[in-house]
Backbone as CSV, one residue per row, in Angstrom:
resi,resn,N_x,N_y,N_z,CA_x,CA_y,CA_z,C_x,C_y,C_z
1,UNK,-14.723,49.359,-11.349,-15.757,48.470,-10.904,-16.867,49.180,-10.104
2,UNK,-18.094,48.861,-10.366,-19.190,49.585,-9.586,-19.471,48.740,-8.398
3,UNK,-20.251,49.454,-7.437,-20.604,48.800,-6.251,-21.502,47.460,-6.507
4,UNK,-22.332,47.724,-7.477,-23.218,46.611,-7.699,-22.565,45.363,-8.283
5,UNK,-21.498,45.638,-9.147,-20.631,44.620,-9.710,-19.825,43.909,-8.601
6,UNK,-19.406,44.733,-7.589,-18.612,44.198,-6.467,-19.569,43.198,-5.603
7,UNK,-20.807,43.739,-5.407,-21.774,42.937,-4.607,-21.975,41.654,-5.267
8,UNK,-21.916,41.553,-6.622,-22.136,40.205,-7.288,-20.964,39.246,-7.182
9,UNK,-19.681,39.801,-6.869,-18.526,39.133,-6.762,-18.239,38.547,-5.508
10,UNK,-18.787,39.005,-4.397,-18.526,38.585,-2.966,-19.627,37.635,-2.585
11,UNK,-19.163,36.848,-1.560,-20.082,35.879,-0.919,-20.360,36.342,0.460
12,UNK,-21.484,36.132,0.934,-21.951,36.572,2.280,-22.101,35.324,3.089
13,UNK,-21.646,35.437,4.402,-21.816,34.469,5.405,-23.104,34.994,6.195
14,UNK,-24.031,34.101,6.484,-25.158,34.489,7.198,-25.453,33.583,8.432
15,UNK,-26.287,34.182,9.295,-26.689,33.329,10.416,-27.771,32.444,9.949
16,UNK,-28.267,31.585,10.918,-29.207,30.573,10.643,-30.482,31.184,10.121
17,UNK,-30.651,32.524,10.524,-31.905,33.335,10.132,-31.681,33.931,8.825
18,UNK,-30.562,33.785,8.118,-30.236,34.500,6.912,-29.797,35.949,6.986
19,UNK,-29.360,36.255,8.232,-28.830,37.689,8.355,-27.418,37.724,7.979
20,UNK,-27.052,38.566,7.053,-25.599,38.565,6.661,-24.653,39.129,7.827
21,UNK,-23.654,38.485,8.104,-22.787,38.722,9.279,-21.311,39.003,8.828
22,UNK,-20.963,38.479,7.699,-19.537,38.533,7.178,-19.578,38.580,5.616
23,UNK,-18.433,39.008,4.995,-18.355,38.961,3.580,-17.053,38.184,3.194
24,UNK,-17.090,37.317,2.243,-15.857,36.793,1.637,-15.611,37.385,0.371
25,UNK,-14.362,38.009,0.130,-13.956,38.779,-1.003,-12.981,38.063,-1.701
26,UNK,-13.083,37.787,-2.965,-12.005,37.134,-3.722,-10.693,38.015,-3.615
27,UNK,-9.536,37.326,-3.528,-8.317,38.088,-3.347,-8.073,39.066,-4.477
28,UNK,-8.275,38.808,-5.748,-8.078,39.814,-6.691,-8.814,41.109,-6.454
29,UNK,-10.085,40.925,-6.026,-10.930,42.099,-5.728,-10.255,42.790,-4.477
30,UNK,-9.865,42.071,-3.516,-9.404,42.639,-2.172,-8.124,43.361,-2.492
31,UNK,-7.307,42.869,-3.398,-6.007,43.501,-3.787,-6.344,44.895,-4.423
32,UNK,-7.338,44.856,-5.336,-7.737,46.121,-6.046,-8.213,47.055,-5.001
33,UNK,-8.995,46.726,-4.081,-9.602,47.546,-3.061,-8.555,48.190,-2.208
34,UNK,-7.474,47.387,-1.758,-6.350,47.896,-1.039,-5.596,48.948,-1.785
35,UNK,-5.362,48.665,-3.083,-4.640,49.657,-3.942,-5.379,50.896,-3.992
36,UNK,-6.694,50.818,-4.245,-7.488,52.023,-4.353,-7.479,52.858,-3.055
37,UNK,-7.482,52.160,-1.975,-7.477,52.795,-0.621,-6.083,53.443,-0.406
38,UNK,-5.051,52.831,-0.851,-3.741,53.437,-0.709,-3.572,54.654,-1.561
39,UNK,-4.263,54.619,-2.727,-4.187,55.829,-3.636,-4.970,57.037,-2.938
40,UNK,-6.067,56.672,-2.286,-6.800,57.639,-1.504,-6.042,58.348,-0.440
41,UNK,-5.273,57.422,0.259,-4.450,57.989,1.314,-3.367,58.875,0.727
42,UNK,-2.900,58.607,-0.486,-1.723,59.385,-0.984,-2.355,60.733,-1.478
43,UNK,-3.653,60.792,-1.711,-4.218,61.940,-2.190,-4.058,62.251,-3.668
44,UNK,-3.578,61.258,-4.359,-3.394,61.421,-5.879,-4.376,60.544,-6.584
45,UNK,-4.683,61.071,-7.686,-5.653,60.322,-8.658,-4.765,59.275,-9.254
46,UNK,-5.197,57.972,-9.574,-4.417,56.910,-10.127,-3.466,57.379,-11.364
47,UNK,-4.114,58.243,-12.110,-3.390,58.666,-13.270,-2.225,59.540,-12.841
48,UNK,-2.288,60.351,-11.868,-1.204,61.088,-11.349,-0.155,60.209,-10.570
49,UNK,-0.648,59.325,-9.945,0.192,58.320,-9.184,1.179,57.680,-10.042
50,UNK,0.726,57.267,-11.441,1.595,56.635,-12.220,2.320,57.377,-13.188
51,UNK,2.162,58.782,-13.120,2.865,59.685,-13.947,4.435,59.714,-13.506
52,UNK,5.345,59.598,-14.431,6.657,59.615,-14.113,7.172,60.865,-13.347
53,UNK,7.971,60.775,-12.376,8.380,61.963,-11.583,9.060,63.003,-12.449
54,UNK,9.817,62.558,-13.507,10.459,63.407,-14.430,9.408,64.339,-15.111
55,UNK,8.379,63.830,-15.450,7.376,64.607,-16.214,6.632,65.561,-15.157
56,UNK,6.418,65.234,-13.957,5.882,66.036,-12.980,6.825,67.281,-12.855
57,UNK,8.119,66.976,-12.611,9.064,68.039,-12.354,9.190,68.921,-13.545
58,UNK,9.266,68.375,-14.809,9.329,69.155,-15.978,7.989,70.252,-16.089
59,UNK,6.845,69.622,-15.800,5.634,70.399,-15.761,5.672,71.553,-14.775
60,UNK,6.238,71.287,-13.608,6.329,72.265,-12.610,7.239,73.305,-12.925
61,UNK,8.514,72.921,-13.557,9.511,73.914,-13.992,8.926,74.805,-15.089
62,UNK,8.219,74.253,-16.045,7.567,75.030,-17.032,6.593,76.018,-16.419
63,UNK,5.811,75.633,-15.494,4.839,76.477,-14.869,5.472,77.619,-14.154
64,UNK,6.716,77.359,-13.484,7.495,78.392,-12.878,7.979,79.465,-13.955
65,UNK,8.499,78.801,-15.105,9.001,79.737,-16.164,7.838,80.661,-16.678
66,UNK,6.732,80.040,-16.957,5.553,80.739,-17.394,5.174,81.877,-16.459
67,UNK,5.273,81.634,-15.172,4.857,82.666,-14.092,5.888,83.768,-14.228
68,UNK,7.209,83.428,-14.315,8.256,84.432,-14.379,8.017,85.357,-15.687
69,UNK,7.442,84.749,-16.704,7.279,85.530,-17.987,6.051,86.272,-17.867
70,UNK,5.244,86.132,-16.746,3.985,86.989,-16.561,2.758,86.172,-17.224
71,UNK,3.021,84.978,-17.541,1.924,84.324,-18.165,0.983,83.659,-17.090
72,UNK,0.264,84.402,-16.532,-0.603,83.917,-15.350,-2.070,84.200,-15.645
73,UNK,-2.954,83.512,-14.947,-4.373,83.770,-15.168,-4.999,84.137,-13.810
74,UNK,-6.072,84.875,-13.824,-6.744,85.152,-12.511,-7.392,83.683,-12.096
75,UNK,-7.343,83.521,-10.738,-7.889,82.237,-10.142,-9.297,81.939,-10.725
76,UNK,-10.140,83.069,-10.749,-11.468,82.865,-11.185,-11.576,82.193,-12.591
77,UNK,-10.707,82.632,-13.529,-10.645,81.994,-14.828,-10.202,80.547,-14.762
78,UNK,-9.337,80.258,-13.971,-8.836,78.843,-13.857,-9.976,77.974,-13.354
79,UNK,-10.743,78.477,-12.284,-11.795,77.652,-11.729,-12.956,77.527,-12.743
80,UNK,-13.135,78.497,-13.576,-14.230,78.354,-14.563,-13.867,77.280,-15.530
81,UNK,-12.546,77.122,-15.904,-12.074,76.059,-16.693,-12.317,74.637,-16.023
82,UNK,-12.180,74.661,-14.699,-12.317,73.330,-13.998,-13.728,72.952,-14.054
83,UNK,-14.695,73.802,-14.055,-16.044,73.494,-14.008,-16.825,73.474,-15.358
84,UNK,-16.067,73.552,-16.458,-16.644,73.504,-17.763,-17.167,72.099,-18.155
């Protein structure tokens, strides 16, 4: 959800002069926002947060086996792939 979409879904409480002082957020949106903040605190991307722990462990084990076989890459090459 974009910020402009969010702005369309909330209601503003204003003073008599029309100055916004509070926001009323629908529960569904509030719940989504809290979940997003919790994921930010965990440091994980939502895709990673939902990945089964068994798969994460299997990927790490395979990475260790590849390293032991000498299948490594220079860090500069890995960063180049990140920024492609």
